[in-house]
C-alpha positions as CSV (number, residue, x, y, z in Angstrom):
1,M,14.4,18.7,48.2
2,E,13.4,15.0,47.1
3,H,9.4,15.9,46.7
4,K,11.0,18.7,43.7
5,A,13.3,15.6,42.1
6,L,10.3,13.6,42.0
7,K,7.9,15.7,40.8
8,E,10.4,17.1,37.9
9,L,11.4,12.3,37.0
10,F,7.3,12.4,37.2
11,T,5.9,15.1,34.9
12,D,9.7,14.6,32.6
13,E,8.4,10.9,32.3
14,L,4.6,12.1,31.2
15,K,6.2,14.3,28.6
16,D,8.3,11.6,27.5
17,I,5.3,9.6,27.2
18,Y,3.0,11.9,25.7
19,S,5.9,12.9,22.7
20,A,5.4,8.8,22.0
21,E,2.1,8.8,22.0
22,N,1.1,11.7,19.7
23,Q,4.1,10.5,17.5
24,L,1.8,7.1,17.1
25,I,-1.0,9.0,17.1
26,K,0.7,10.5,13.7
27,A,1.7,7.4,12.5
28,L,-1.4,5.4,13.3
29,P,-3.2,6.3,10.1
30,K,-0.1,6.2,8.0
31,M,-0.3,2.6,9.2
32,A,-3.5,2.1,8.8
33,K,-4.3,3.4,5.1
34,A,-1.0,1.3,4.0
35,A,-1.9,-2.3,6.4
36,T,-4.0,-5.3,3.2
37,S,-5.8,-6.7,6.0
38,D,-9.1,-5.3,6.5
39,D,-8.2,-6.6,10.3
40,L,-5.0,-4.8,10.8
41,R,-5.8,-2.0,9.6
42,A,-8.7,-2.2,12.1
43,G,-6.4,-2.9,14.7
44,F,-4.7,0.2,13.6
45,E,-7.7,2.7,13.8
46,A,-8.3,1.3,17.7
47,H,-5.4,1.8,18.9
48,L,-6.0,5.4,17.4
49,E,-8.4,5.8,19.2
50,Q,-7.1,4.3,22.1
51,T,-4.1,6.3,21.6
52,K,-6.0,10.4,21.7
53,E,-7.3,9.4,24.8
54,H,-3.6,8.4,26.5
55,A,-2.8,11.3,25.1
56,R,-5.9,13.4,26.3
57,R,-5.2,11.7,29.6
58,I,-1.8,12.6,30.4
59,E,-3.0,16.6,29.4
60,E,-5.5,16.0,32.2
61,I,-2.4,15.2,35.1
62,C,-0.6,18.3,33.8
63,A,-3.1,20.4,34.0
64,E,-3.7,19.4,37.3
65,L,0.0,19.3,38.7
66,G,0.7,23.1,36.6
67,E,3.0,21.7,34.4
68,K,2.2,21.7,30.2
69,P,2.7,17.9,29.1
70,T,4.8,19.7,25.6
71,G,8.9,20.9,25.4
72,K,10.4,17.3,25.3
73,K,10.5,15.0,22.4
74,C,10.7,11.7,22.4
75,A,12.9,9.7,20.4
76,G,11.8,7.1,18.6
77,S,15.4,5.4,19.6
78,T,14.9,6.7,23.4
79,G,10.9,6.5,23.5
80,S,8.9,3.2,24.4
81,S,10.1,-0.1,23.2
82,M,6.8,0.0,20.9
83,V,7.5,3.0,19.7
84,R,11.7,2.1,18.9
85,I,9.9,-0.6,16.9
86,W,7.1,1.3,14.8
87,L,9.1,4.3,14.1
88,S,12.3,2.0,12.6
89,H,10.2,-0.9,11.2
90,G,6.8,0.6,10.3
91,M,6.9,3.7,8.8
92,P,10.4,2.2,6.6
93,V,8.6,-0.3,5.4
94,I,5.0,2.1,4.2
95,S,8.3,4.4,3.0
96,S,9.1,2.3,0.4
97,N,6.0,1.5,-0.1
98,V,6.2,-2.7,0.3
99,S,2.9,-4.2,-0.2
100,Q,2.8,-6.4,2.7
101,L,2.1,-4.3,6.0
102,D,0.8,-7.3,7.6
103,R,3.7,-9.6,8.2
104,P,5.8,-9.7,11.1
105,C,8.1,-7.0,12.2
106,P,11.3,-8.7,12.2
107,A,13.4,-8.6,16.1
108,P,14.5,-5.5,17.0
109,R,18.4,-5.8,16.9
110,S,19.5,-5.8,20.8
111,R,17.4,-8.8,20.1
112,R,19.4,-10.0,17.1
113,R,22.1,-12.8,17.7
């Protein structure tokens, strides 16, 4: 029984991570396009390629387990801290057409004093 619970936990986490990776795959091109610095743009583009590879590897792992990586939506507020920061700070900056994207993001609310 414990083995089944651990496998379910593992596949649930894989699905959560896969969802987060796919959110980044959608967000990073927008962030690269909005970047005003060539270095920042190159960083986003390089990270996009790494993120695509992560998603591919998760697909491979899930296939070996006989699972599908889809079916779970990782909300920015419940996903990894990087996704949460980028979706809460990076995307609104792009959406509001602020010209300077390459400035530091404010600290997450949990770290503000």
